DSSP file (Angstrom, degrees, kcal/mol; ACC not computed):
  #  RESIDUE AA STRUCTURE BP1 BP2  ACC     N-H-->O    O-->H-N    N-H-->O    O-->H-N    TCO  KAPPA ALPHA  PHI   PSI    X-CA   Y-CA   Z-CA
    1    1 A M              0   0    0      0, 0.0     2,-0.4     0, 0.0     0, 0.0   0.000 360.0 360.0 360.0 136.3  -65.7   59.8  -45.3
    2    2 A I        -     0   0    0      1,-0.0     2,-0.1    53,-0.0     3,-0.1  -0.809 360.0-120.5 -98.6 133.8  -62.1   60.6  -46.4
    3    3 A A        -     0   0    0     -2,-0.4     2,-0.1    51,-0.3    52,-0.1  -0.407  33.0-101.9 -71.8 147.2  -59.6   57.8  -46.2
    4    4 A A        -     0   0    0      1,-0.1     2,-0.2    -2,-0.1    -1,-0.1  -0.455  40.1-111.8 -68.4 139.2  -56.5   58.2  -44.0
    5    5 A Q        -     0   0    0     -2,-0.1     8,-0.5     1,-0.1     2,-0.4  -0.488  24.8-122.5 -74.2 140.6  -53.4   59.1  -45.8
    6    6 A V        -     0   0    0     -2,-0.2     6,-0.2     6,-0.1    -1,-0.1  -0.717  30.4-147.3 -83.3 128.7  -50.6   56.6  -46.0
    7    7 A D    >   -     0   0    0      4,-2.9     3,-1.8    -2,-0.4    -1,-0.1  -0.144  35.4 -80.0 -87.8-173.1  -47.3   57.9  -44.5
    8    8 A T  T 3  S+     0   0    0      1,-0.3    -1,-0.1     2,-0.1    -2,-0.0   0.797 129.0  51.3 -57.6 -32.8  -43.7   57.2  -45.4
    9    9 A Y  T 3  S-     0   0    0      2,-0.1    -1,-0.3     1,-0.0     3,-0.1   0.348 119.0-106.0 -91.9   6.0  -43.7   54.0  -43.5
   10   10 A G  S <  S+     0   0    0     -3,-1.8     2,-0.2     1,-0.3    -2,-0.1   0.620  82.5 118.9  81.8  12.6  -46.8   52.6  -45.1
   11   11 A T        -     0   0    0     47,-0.0    -4,-2.9    48,-0.0     2,-0.5  -0.659  59.3-135.3-107.2 166.0  -49.0   53.2  -42.0
   12   12 A Q     >  -     0   0    0     -2,-0.2     4,-2.5    -6,-0.2     3,-0.4  -0.989  15.4-141.4-120.2 121.2  -52.1   55.3  -41.5
   13   13 A Q  H  > S+     0   0    0     -2,-0.5     4,-2.3    -8,-0.5     5,-0.2   0.861  98.9  49.2 -57.4 -43.8  -52.0   57.3  -38.2
   14   14 A P  H  > S+     0   0    0      0, 0.0     4,-2.1     0, 0.0    -1,-0.2   0.904 113.5  48.0 -62.6 -37.4  -55.7   56.9  -37.3
   15   15 A I  H  > S+     0   0    0     -3,-0.4     4,-2.7     2,-0.2    -2,-0.2   0.897 110.7  51.3 -68.0 -39.4  -55.5   53.1  -37.9
   16   16 A T  H  X S+     0   0    0     -4,-2.5     4,-2.3     2,-0.2    -1,-0.2   0.891 109.0  51.0 -64.8 -39.1  -52.3   52.9  -35.8
   17   17 A L  H  X S+     0   0    0     -4,-2.3     4,-2.4    -5,-0.2    -2,-0.2   0.928 112.6  45.8 -62.7 -44.9  -53.9   54.7  -32.9
   18   18 A L  H  X S+     0   0    0     -4,-2.1     4,-3.0     2,-0.2     5,-0.3   0.886 109.9  55.0 -65.0 -38.7  -56.9   52.3  -33.0
   19   19 A L  H  X S+     0   0    0     -4,-2.7     4,-2.4     1,-0.2     5,-0.3   0.926 110.9  45.2 -59.4 -44.9  -54.5   49.4  -33.3
   20   20 A T  H  X>S+     0   0    0     -4,-2.3     4,-2.3     2,-0.2     6,-0.6   0.932 114.4  48.6 -63.7 -46.2  -52.8   50.5  -30.1
   21   21 A L  H  X5S+     0   0    0     -4,-2.4     4,-1.8     3,-0.2    -2,-0.2   0.930 117.2  39.7 -61.0 -47.8  -56.0   51.2  -28.3
   22   22 A I  H  <5S+     0   0    0     -4,-3.0    -2,-0.2     1,-0.2    -1,-0.2   0.907 120.4  42.4 -73.0 -41.6  -57.6   47.9  -29.1
   23   23 A S  H  <5S+     0   0    0     -4,-2.4    -2,-0.2    -5,-0.3    -1,-0.2   0.843 129.7  25.2 -76.8 -32.2  -54.6   45.7  -28.7
   24   24 A R  H  <5S-     0   0    0     -4,-2.3    -3,-0.2    -5,-0.3    -2,-0.2   0.655  95.9-128.0-106.9 -19.0  -53.2   47.3  -25.5
   25   25 A G  S  <<S+     0   0    0     -4,-1.8    14,-2.0    -5,-0.5     2,-0.3   0.592  77.6  68.4  83.5   9.5  -56.4   48.8  -24.0
   26   26 A F  E     -A   38   0A   0     -6,-0.6     2,-0.3    12,-0.2    -2,-0.2  -0.983  54.2-162.4-152.8 162.9  -54.9   52.3  -23.5
   27   27 A I  E     -A   37   0A   0     10,-2.1    10,-3.6    -2,-0.3     2,-0.4  -0.894  29.7-108.1-136.2 168.8  -53.7   55.4  -25.3
   28   28 A Y  E     -A   36   0A   0     -2,-0.3     2,-0.7     8,-0.2     8,-0.2  -0.852  22.5-129.1-103.5 137.7  -51.6   58.3  -24.2
   29   29 A D  E   > -A   35   0A   0      6,-3.3     5,-0.8    -2,-0.4     6,-0.6  -0.754  17.5-164.1 -82.3 114.2  -53.0   61.7  -23.7
   30   30 A R  T   5S+     0   0    0     -2,-0.7     3,-0.3     1,-0.2    -1,-0.2   0.677  81.7  59.6 -76.6 -16.5  -50.8   64.1  -25.7
   31   31 A D  T   5S+     0   0    0      1,-0.2     2,-0.5     2,-0.1    -1,-0.2   0.760 104.1  47.0 -84.0 -24.2  -52.0   67.2  -23.9
   32   32 A K  T > 5S-     0   0    0     -3,-0.5     3,-1.3     3,-0.1    -1,-0.2  -0.655 127.8 -68.8-124.7  75.2  -51.0   66.3  -20.4
   33   33 A D  T 3 5S-     0   0    0     -2,-0.5    -3,-0.1    -3,-0.3    -2,-0.1   0.793  91.0 -67.1  51.7  35.4  -47.4   65.0  -20.1
   34   34 A L  T 3 <S-     0   0    0     -5,-0.8    -1,-0.3     1,-0.2    -4,-0.2   0.865  74.8-175.2  55.0  43.0  -48.4   61.7  -22.0
   35   35 A N  E <   -A   29   0A   0     -3,-1.3    -6,-3.3    -6,-0.6     2,-0.4  -0.437  29.2-111.0 -66.0 142.3  -50.6   60.4  -19.2
   36   36 A Q  E     -A   28   0A   0     -8,-0.2     2,-0.6    -2,-0.1    -8,-0.2  -0.631  26.3-157.5 -79.6 128.3  -51.9   56.9  -19.9
   37   37 A K  E     -A   27   0A   0    -10,-3.6   -10,-2.1    -2,-0.4     2,-0.5  -0.936   7.4-157.9-107.5 113.2  -55.7   56.8  -20.6
   38   38 A I  E     -A   26   0A   0     -2,-0.6     2,-0.5   -12,-0.2   -12,-0.2  -0.804   4.8-164.7 -94.5 127.4  -57.1   53.3  -19.9
   39   39 A L        -     0   0    0    -14,-2.0     2,-0.3    -2,-0.5     3,-0.2  -0.960  12.9-179.4-115.1 124.1  -60.3   52.5  -21.7
   40   40 A R        +     0   0    0     -2,-0.5   -15,-0.0     1,-0.2   -14,-0.0  -0.797  52.8  25.1-123.6 163.3  -62.3   49.5  -20.4
   41   41 A D  S    S+     0   0    0     -2,-0.3     2,-0.4     1,-0.2    -1,-0.2   0.905  81.2 148.6  53.5  49.5  -65.5   47.6  -21.3
   42   42 A M        -     0   0    0     -3,-0.2     2,-0.4     2,-0.0    -1,-0.2  -0.881  36.2-154.6-114.5 145.4  -65.5   48.8  -24.9
   43   43 A T        -     0   0    0     -2,-0.4     2,-0.5     2,-0.0     0, 0.0  -0.973  10.9-155.4-117.9 134.3  -66.9   47.0  -28.0
   44   44 A Y        +     0   0    0     -2,-0.4     2,-0.4   -22,-0.0    -2,-0.0  -0.930  13.9 176.3-115.4 131.8  -65.4   47.7  -31.4
   45   45 A V        +     0   0    0     -2,-0.5     2,-0.3    21,-0.1    -2,-0.0  -0.999   8.0 179.0-131.5 134.7  -67.3   47.2  -34.6
   46   46 A G        -     0   0    0     -2,-0.4     2,-0.3     2,-0.0    -2,-0.0  -0.929  12.9-163.9-134.1 158.9  -65.9   48.2  -38.0
   47   47 A A        +     0   0    0     -2,-0.3     2,-0.3     2,-0.0    -2,-0.0  -0.995  15.2 167.9-140.1 144.4  -66.9   48.0  -41.6
   48   48 A M        -     0   0    0     -2,-0.3    -2,-0.0     7,-0.0     7,-0.0  -0.990  21.9-140.4-153.4 157.9  -64.8   48.4  -44.7
   49   49 A G        -     0   0    0     -2,-0.3     3,-0.1     1,-0.1    -2,-0.0  -0.602  45.2 -73.6-109.7 175.1  -64.9   48.0  -48.5
   50   50 A P        -     0   0    0      0, 0.0     5,-0.2     0, 0.0    -1,-0.1  -0.328  62.7 -86.4 -68.0 153.8  -62.2   46.7  -50.8
   51   51 A P  S    S+     0   0    0      0, 0.0     5,-0.2     0, 0.0     2,-0.1  -0.246  87.5  71.6 -59.0 148.4  -59.3   49.0  -51.6
   52   52 A G  B >   +B   55   0B   0      3,-2.0     3,-0.9    -3,-0.1    -3,-0.1  -0.373  63.2  63.1 123.4 157.5  -59.8   51.4  -54.5
   53   53 A G  T 3  S-     0   0    0      1,-0.2     3,-0.1    -2,-0.1     0, 0.0   0.845 136.7 -39.6  65.1  34.1  -61.9   54.5  -55.1
   54   54 A G  T 3  S+     0   0    0      1,-0.3     2,-0.4   -52,-0.1   -51,-0.3   0.323 114.3 118.5  96.3  -7.5  -60.0   56.4  -52.4
   55   55 A R  B <   -B   52   0B   0     -3,-0.9    -3,-2.0    -5,-0.2    -1,-0.3  -0.765  49.5-152.6 -94.7 139.3  -59.8   53.5  -50.0
   56   56 A N        -     0   0    0     -2,-0.4     2,-0.1    -5,-0.2   -52,-0.1  -0.619  29.5 -87.6-102.5 164.1  -56.3   52.2  -48.9
   57   57 A N        -     0   0    0     -2,-0.2     2,-0.4    -6,-0.1    -1,-0.1  -0.447  45.9-128.7 -63.9 144.7  -55.3   48.7  -47.8
   58   58 A V        -     0   0    0     -2,-0.1     5,-0.1     1,-0.1    -1,-0.1  -0.786  30.2 -93.0-100.4 143.9  -55.7   48.3  -44.0
   59   59 A D    >>  -     0   0    0     -2,-0.4     4,-2.0     1,-0.2     3,-1.0  -0.313  29.4-139.6 -54.6 124.1  -52.8   47.1  -41.9
   60   60 A P  H 3> S+     0   0    0      0, 0.0     4,-2.0     0, 0.0    -1,-0.2   0.798 102.2  60.9 -60.1 -28.5  -53.2   43.3  -41.5
   61   61 A R  H 34 S+     0   0    0      2,-0.2     4,-0.3     1,-0.2    -2,-0.1   0.855 107.6  45.5 -65.3 -33.1  -52.2   43.5  -37.9
   62   62 A F  H X4 S+     0   0    0     -3,-1.0     3,-1.4     1,-0.2     4,-0.2   0.914 111.7  49.7 -74.3 -44.3  -55.2   45.7  -37.3
   63   63 A V  H >< S+     0   0    0     -4,-2.0     3,-1.8     1,-0.3    -2,-0.2   0.832 100.7  66.3 -63.5 -31.9  -57.6   43.5  -39.3
   64   64 A A  T 3< S+     0   0    0     -4,-2.0    -1,-0.3     1,-0.3    -2,-0.2   0.665  89.2  66.7 -65.6 -15.5  -56.4   40.5  -37.3
   65   65 A L  T <  S+     0   0    0     -3,-1.4     2,-0.3    -4,-0.3    -1,-0.3   0.594  99.7  61.1 -78.8 -10.2  -58.0   42.0  -34.2
   66   66 A F  S <  S-     0   0    0     -3,-1.8     2,-0.6    -4,-0.2   -21,-0.1  -0.762  86.3-113.7-116.3 157.9  -61.5   41.5  -35.6
   67   67 A S        -     0   0    0     -2,-0.3     2,-0.5     2,-0.0    -2,-0.1  -0.837  41.1-144.3 -83.5 125.1  -63.6   38.7  -36.8
   68   68 A V        -     0   0    0     -2,-0.6     2,-0.4    -4,-0.1    -5,-0.0  -0.818  19.3-175.6-102.5 128.8  -64.0   39.3  -40.5
   69   69 A F        -     0   0    0     -2,-0.5     2,-0.6     2,-0.0    -2,-0.0  -0.969  14.6-148.8-121.2 136.6  -67.2   38.5  -42.3
   70   70 A N        -     0   0    0     -2,-0.4    -2,-0.0     2,-0.0     0, 0.0  -0.928  10.6-169.4-105.1 122.2  -67.7   38.8  -46.1
   71   71 A L        -     0   0    0     -2,-0.6    -2,-0.0     3,-0.0     2,-0.0  -0.859   9.6-161.5-113.0  95.9  -71.2   39.8  -47.1
   72   72 A P        -     0   0    0      0, 0.0     3,-0.1     0, 0.0    -2,-0.0  -0.309  35.8 -84.9 -71.4 160.9  -71.6   39.4  -50.9
   73   73 A D        -     0   0    0      1,-0.1     2,-0.1    -2,-0.0     0, 0.0  -0.406  51.8-109.1 -62.6 138.5  -74.5   41.1  -52.7
   74   74 A P        -     0   0    0      0, 0.0    -1,-0.1     0, 0.0     2,-0.0  -0.381  32.9-112.3 -69.3 149.5  -77.6   39.0  -52.6
   75   75 A T     >  -     0   0    0      1,-0.1     4,-2.4    -3,-0.1     5,-0.2  -0.288  28.0-106.7 -74.1 166.2  -78.8   37.4  -55.8
   76   76 A S  H  > S+     0   0    0      1,-0.2     4,-2.6     2,-0.2     5,-0.2   0.839 121.1  56.0 -64.8 -31.8  -82.0   38.5  -57.5
   77   77 A E  H  > S+     0   0    0      2,-0.2     4,-2.3     1,-0.2    -1,-0.2   0.906 108.6  46.8 -65.6 -40.4  -83.7   35.3  -56.4
   78   78 A V  H  > S+     0   0    0      2,-0.2     4,-2.6     1,-0.2    -2,-0.2   0.927 113.6  48.1 -66.4 -44.7  -82.9   36.0  -52.7
   79   79 A L  H  X S+     0   0    0     -4,-2.4     4,-2.9     1,-0.2     5,-0.3   0.920 111.1  50.9 -61.4 -43.1  -84.0   39.6  -53.1
   80   80 A K  H  X S+     0   0    0     -4,-2.6     4,-2.6     1,-0.2    -1,-0.2   0.918 111.1  48.5 -61.3 -42.8  -87.2   38.5  -54.8
   81   81 A H  H  X S+     0   0    0     -4,-2.3     4,-2.3     2,-0.2    -1,-0.2   0.919 112.8  48.2 -63.0 -43.5  -87.9   36.0  -51.9
   82   82 A M  H  X S+     0   0    0     -4,-2.6     4,-2.1     2,-0.2    -2,-0.2   0.955 115.2  43.3 -62.0 -51.0  -87.2   38.7  -49.3
   83   83 A Y  H  X S+     0   0    0     -4,-2.9     4,-2.6     1,-0.2     5,-0.2   0.889 113.5  52.2 -64.4 -39.2  -89.5   41.3  -50.9
   84   84 A S  H  X S+     0   0    0     -4,-2.6     4,-2.9    -5,-0.3     5,-0.2   0.907 109.0  50.5 -63.3 -41.2  -92.2   38.7  -51.6
   85   85 A S  H  X S+     0   0    0     -4,-2.3     4,-2.2    -5,-0.2     5,-0.2   0.914 111.8  47.4 -62.9 -42.9  -92.2   37.6  -48.0
   86   86 A I  H  X S+     0   0    0     -4,-2.1     4,-2.3     2,-0.2    -2,-0.2   0.941 115.4  44.4 -64.2 -47.3  -92.5   41.2  -46.7
   87   87 A I  H  X S+     0   0    0     -4,-2.6     4,-2.2     1,-0.2    -2,-0.2   0.921 113.1  50.8 -65.6 -43.9  -95.3   42.0  -49.2
   88   88 A N  H  < S+     0   0    0     -4,-2.9    -1,-0.2    -5,-0.2    -2,-0.2   0.902 112.4  46.6 -61.7 -41.1  -97.2   38.8  -48.5
   89   89 A E  H >< S+     0   0    0     -4,-2.2     3,-1.0    -5,-0.2    -1,-0.2   0.909 113.1  48.8 -67.3 -41.2  -97.0   39.3  -44.7
   90   90 A R  H 3< S+     0   0    0     -4,-2.3     3,-0.3     1,-0.2    -2,-0.2   0.850 118.9  38.9 -66.7 -33.8  -98.1   42.9  -45.0
   91   91 A L  T >< S+     0   0    0     -4,-2.2     3,-1.8     1,-0.2    -1,-0.2   0.137  77.5 116.5-104.1  19.4 -101.1   42.1  -47.3
   92   92 A R  T <  S+     0   0    0     -3,-1.0    -1,-0.2     1,-0.3    -2,-0.1   0.776  78.8  48.0 -62.2 -27.1 -102.2   38.8  -45.6
   93   93 A D  T 3  S+     0   0    0     -3,-0.3    -1,-0.3    -4,-0.2     2,-0.1   0.369  94.8  98.6 -94.5   4.8 -105.6   40.3  -44.6
   94   94 A F  S <  S-     0   0    0     -3,-1.8    -3,-0.0     1,-0.1     5,-0.0  -0.371  84.4 -85.4 -88.0 169.5 -106.3   41.7  -48.1
   95   95 A S     >  -     0   0    0      1,-0.1     4,-2.0    -2,-0.1     3,-0.5  -0.292  39.3-109.4 -70.4 158.5 -108.5   40.2  -50.8
   96   96 A P  H  > S+     0   0    0      0, 0.0     4,-2.5     0, 0.0     5,-0.2   0.825 117.4  58.9 -59.3 -32.6 -107.0   37.7  -53.3
   97   97 A S  H  > S+     0   0    0      2,-0.2     4,-1.9     1,-0.2     5,-0.1   0.894 107.3  46.1 -66.2 -37.8 -107.1   40.2  -56.1
   98   98 A V  H  > S+     0   0    0     -3,-0.5     4,-2.6     2,-0.2    -1,-0.2   0.905 112.3  51.2 -68.2 -41.6 -104.9   42.7  -54.2
   99   99 A K  H  X S+     0   0    0     -4,-2.0     4,-1.3     2,-0.2    -2,-0.2   0.896 109.6  50.3 -62.8 -39.7 -102.5   39.8  -53.3
  100  100 A D  H  < S+     0   0    0     -4,-2.5     4,-0.4     2,-0.2    -1,-0.2   0.916 112.5  46.4 -64.2 -43.0 -102.3   38.8  -56.9
  101  101 A A  H >< S+     0   0    0     -4,-1.9     3,-1.3     1,-0.2     4,-0.2   0.905 112.0  51.0 -65.0 -40.9 -101.5   42.4  -58.0
  102  102 A A  H >< S+     0   0    0     -4,-2.6     3,-1.4     1,-0.3    -1,-0.2   0.731  93.8  72.9 -71.1 -21.4  -98.9   42.8  -55.3
  103  103 A S  T 3< S+     0   0    0     -4,-1.3     4,-0.4     1,-0.3    -1,-0.3   0.698  92.7  57.8 -66.9 -15.7  -97.1   39.6  -56.2
  104  104 A K  T <> S+     0   0    0     -3,-1.3     4,-2.0    -4,-0.4    -1,-0.3   0.608  85.4  83.2 -86.7 -12.9  -95.8   41.4  -59.3
  105  105 A F  H <> S+     0   0    0     -3,-1.4     4,-3.1    -4,-0.2     5,-0.3   0.914  84.5  53.1 -60.8 -48.0  -94.1   44.2  -57.2
  106  106 A P  H  > S+     0   0    0      0, 0.0     4,-2.4     0, 0.0     5,-0.2   0.918 111.6  46.0 -58.2 -43.2  -90.9   42.3  -56.4
  107  107 A D  H  > S+     0   0    0     -4,-0.4     4,-2.3     1,-0.2    -2,-0.2   0.919 114.7  48.2 -62.9 -42.3  -90.2   41.6  -60.1
  108  108 A A  H  X S+     0   0    0     -4,-2.0     4,-2.4     2,-0.2    -1,-0.2   0.905 111.7  49.3 -65.3 -41.9  -91.0   45.1  -61.1
  109  109 A M  H  X S+     0   0    0     -4,-3.1     4,-2.5     2,-0.2    -2,-0.2   0.921 113.1  46.3 -63.6 -43.9  -88.8   46.6  -58.3
  110  110 A L  H  X S+     0   0    0     -4,-2.4     4,-2.4    -5,-0.3    -1,-0.2   0.875 112.3  50.7 -68.0 -36.3  -85.8   44.5  -59.3
  111  111 A E  H  X S+     0   0    0     -4,-2.3     4,-2.2    -5,-0.2    -2,-0.2   0.919 112.3  46.7 -66.6 -42.9  -86.3   45.2  -63.0
  112  112 A L  H  X S+     0   0    0     -4,-2.4     4,-2.4     2,-0.2    -2,-0.2   0.917 112.1  50.9 -63.6 -43.4  -86.4   49.0  -62.3
  113  113 A F  H  X S+     0   0    0     -4,-2.5     4,-2.4     1,-0.2    -2,-0.2   0.918 110.7  48.7 -60.5 -44.6  -83.3   48.7  -60.0
  114  114 A S  H  X S+     0   0    0     -4,-2.4     4,-2.5     1,-0.2    -1,-0.2   0.902 110.7  51.0 -62.5 -41.6  -81.4   46.8  -62.7
  115  115 A Y  H  X S+     0   0    0     -4,-2.2     4,-2.3     2,-0.2    -2,-0.2   0.916 110.4  48.7 -62.5 -43.5  -82.4   49.4  -65.3
  116  116 A I  H  X S+     0   0    0     -4,-2.4     4,-2.4     2,-0.2    -2,-0.2   0.925 111.8  49.0 -64.1 -44.2  -81.2   52.3  -63.1
  117  117 A L  H  X S+     0   0    0     -4,-2.4     4,-2.4     1,-0.2    -2,-0.2   0.920 111.6  49.1 -61.5 -43.3  -77.9   50.6  -62.4
  118  118 A E  H  X S+     0   0    0     -4,-2.5     4,-1.3     1,-0.2    -1,-0.2   0.896 111.1  50.4 -63.1 -39.7  -77.3   49.9  -66.1
  119  119 A S  H  X S+     0   0    0     -4,-2.3     4,-0.6     1,-0.2    -1,-0.2   0.898 112.0  47.3 -64.6 -40.6  -78.1   53.5  -66.9
  120  120 A L  H >< S+     0   0    0     -4,-2.4     3,-0.8     1,-0.2     6,-0.3   0.871 106.9  56.6 -69.6 -36.1  -75.7   54.7  -64.2
  121  121 A M  H 3< S+     0   0    0     -4,-2.4    -1,-0.2     1,-0.3    -2,-0.2   0.816 104.1  53.7 -66.6 -29.1  -72.9   52.4  -65.4
  122  122 A R  H 3< S+     0   0    0     -4,-1.3    -1,-0.3    31,-0.2    -2,-0.2   0.687  90.6  92.1 -76.7 -17.0  -73.1   53.9  -68.9
  123  123 A C  S X< S-     0   0    0     -3,-0.8     3,-1.3    -4,-0.6     4,-0.2  -0.628  75.3-140.9 -80.4 131.1  -72.6   57.4  -67.5
  124  124 A P  T 3  S+     0   0    0      0, 0.0     3,-0.2     0, 0.0    -1,-0.1   0.794 102.0  30.8 -64.7 -26.8  -69.0   58.5  -67.4
  125  125 A H  T 3> S+     0   0    0      1,-0.1     4,-2.7     2,-0.1     5,-0.2  -0.288  76.9 144.4-122.6  47.0  -69.4   60.2  -64.1
  126  126 A F  H <>  +     0   0    0     -3,-1.3     4,-2.8    -6,-0.3     5,-0.2   0.842  69.8  51.8 -62.5 -35.8  -72.1   58.0  -62.6
  127  127 A K  H  > S+     0   0    0      2,-0.2     4,-2.6     1,-0.2    -1,-0.2   0.944 113.0  44.7 -66.0 -45.0  -70.8   58.2  -59.0
  128  128 A L  H  > S+     0   0    0      2,-0.2     4,-2.8     1,-0.2    -2,-0.2   0.935 116.3  46.3 -62.9 -46.3  -70.7   62.0  -59.0
  129  129 A N  H  X S+     0   0    0     -4,-2.7     4,-3.0     2,-0.2     5,-0.2   0.908 112.7  50.3 -63.8 -41.3  -74.1   62.3  -60.7
  130  130 A F  H  X S+     0   0    0     -4,-2.8     4,-2.5    -5,-0.2    -1,-0.2   0.939 113.1  45.6 -62.2 -46.1  -75.7   59.7  -58.3
  131  131 A N  H  X S+     0   0    0     -4,-2.6     4,-2.6    -5,-0.2     5,-0.2   0.916 114.2  48.6 -64.3 -42.3  -74.3   61.6  -55.3
  132  132 A L  H  X S+     0   0    0     -4,-2.8     4,-2.8    -5,-0.2     5,-0.2   0.932 112.5  48.3 -62.6 -44.9  -75.4   64.9  -56.6
  133  133 A N  H  X S+     0   0    0     -4,-3.0     4,-2.4     2,-0.2    -2,-0.2   0.899 111.2  51.0 -62.7 -39.9  -78.9   63.6  -57.4
  134  134 A F  H  X S+     0   0    0     -4,-2.5     4,-2.3    -5,-0.2    -2,-0.2   0.953 114.3  42.4 -61.9 -49.2  -79.1   62.1  -54.0
  135  135 A F  H  X S+     0   0    0     -4,-2.6     4,-2.5     1,-0.2    -2,-0.2   0.869 114.4  50.9 -69.0 -34.4  -78.1   65.3  -52.2
  136  136 A Q  H  X S+     0   0    0     -4,-2.8     4,-2.3    -5,-0.2    -1,-0.2   0.876 109.4  51.4 -68.2 -35.4  -80.3   67.4  -54.5
  137  137 A T  H  X S+     0   0    0     -4,-2.4     4,-0.8    -5,-0.2    -2,-0.2   0.922 111.6  47.2 -64.7 -42.8  -83.2   65.1  -53.8
  138  138 A Q  H >< S+     0   0    0     -4,-2.3     3,-0.6     1,-0.2     4,-0.4   0.908 114.4  47.1 -63.4 -41.1  -82.6   65.5  -50.1
  139  139 A A  H >X S+     0   0    0     -4,-2.5     4,-2.1     1,-0.2     3,-1.5   0.844 103.4  62.3 -69.7 -32.9  -82.3   69.3  -50.4
  140  140 A S  H 3< S+     0   0    0     -4,-2.3    -1,-0.2     1,-0.3    -2,-0.2   0.732  93.4  64.0 -68.3 -19.8  -85.5   69.5  -52.6
  141  141 A R  T << S+     0   0    0     -4,-0.8    -1,-0.3    -3,-0.6    -2,-0.2   0.751 112.3  36.2 -70.6 -21.7  -87.5   68.2  -49.7
  142  142 A R  T <4 S+     0   0    0     -3,-1.5    -2,-0.2    -4,-0.4    -1,-0.2   0.743 132.0   9.6 -99.9 -29.4  -86.5   71.4  -47.9
  143  143 A R  S  < S-     0   0    0     -4,-2.1    -1,-0.3     0, 0.0     0, 0.0  -0.958  91.6 -77.8-146.5 162.1  -86.6   73.9  -50.7
  144  144 A P        -     0   0    0      0, 0.0     2,-0.2     0, 0.0    -3,-0.1  -0.312  52.2-108.7 -62.9 145.4  -87.7   74.0  -54.4
  145  145 A R        -     0   0    0     -5,-0.1     2,-0.1     1,-0.1    -8,-0.0  -0.528  31.9-128.1 -75.4 137.8  -85.4   72.3  -56.9
  146  146 A S    >   -     0   0    0     -2,-0.2     3,-1.0     1,-0.1    -1,-0.1  -0.327  20.5-111.7 -81.4 168.7  -83.4   74.7  -59.2
  147  147 A S  T 3  S+     0   0    0      1,-0.2    -1,-0.1    -2,-0.1    -2,-0.0   0.564 109.6  70.7 -78.0  -7.1  -83.4   74.4  -63.0
  148  148 A T  T 3   +     0   0    0      2,-0.0    -1,-0.2     0, 0.0     2,-0.2   0.232  66.0 136.3 -93.8  14.7  -79.6   73.4  -62.9
  149  149 A T    <   -     0   0    0     -3,-1.0     2,-0.2     1,-0.1   -16,-0.1  -0.421  52.9-130.3 -65.0 129.4  -80.3   69.9  -61.4
  150  150 A S        -     0   0    0     -2,-0.2     2,-0.2   -21,-0.1    -1,-0.1  -0.494  22.9-147.1 -78.2 152.7  -78.3   67.2  -63.1
  151  151 A S        -     0   0    0     -2,-0.2     2,-0.2     1,-0.1   -18,-0.1  -0.666  30.9 -75.6-115.9 171.1  -80.1   64.1  -64.2
  152  152 A I        -     0   0    0     -2,-0.2     2,-0.7     1,-0.1    -1,-0.1  -0.479  52.1-120.8 -65.8 132.8  -79.2   60.4  -64.5
  153  153 A C        +     0   0    0     -2,-0.2     2,-0.5   -33,-0.1   -30,-0.2  -0.676  38.9 171.2 -82.2 114.8  -77.0   60.0  -67.5
  154  154 A A              0   0    0     -2,-0.7   -35,-0.1     1,-0.1   -34,-0.1  -0.979 360.0 360.0-126.9 119.6  -78.5   57.6  -70.0
  155  155 A T              0   0    0     -2,-0.5    -1,-0.1   -36,-0.2   -36,-0.0   0.390 360.0 360.0-117.0 360.0  -77.0   57.1  -73.4
């Protein structure tokens, strides 16, 4: 998704259009003599990240129209508890030896995830490489992978 460009007055035209629509309940149709289009019984949900990386600050008047929730990243203990609960429930009818072996999965998954993140952070272009690898992985499910596939940068 491409962020809306900030104009001379510090506004973003798509955000201003949404601000008008949500706060007043209507917009004007520019094609037919500026006829008023009333939109009713609508629910609006939005998501955004912090400014940076191509994202701009959002008009505070627009943000004030929503209930804002901050969802921080879960800690490793929370993730371990979640994954353990899922695995334990899924394997509840299995033998104790399988349950014991499966109890090591959450730690292994989190350790692998941490290793991958650390490897990507050391790479100077980790976002680009990650995105390329993701799309190449998706494309390889449809066709054979070429020899020019970029790999995760680990130094």
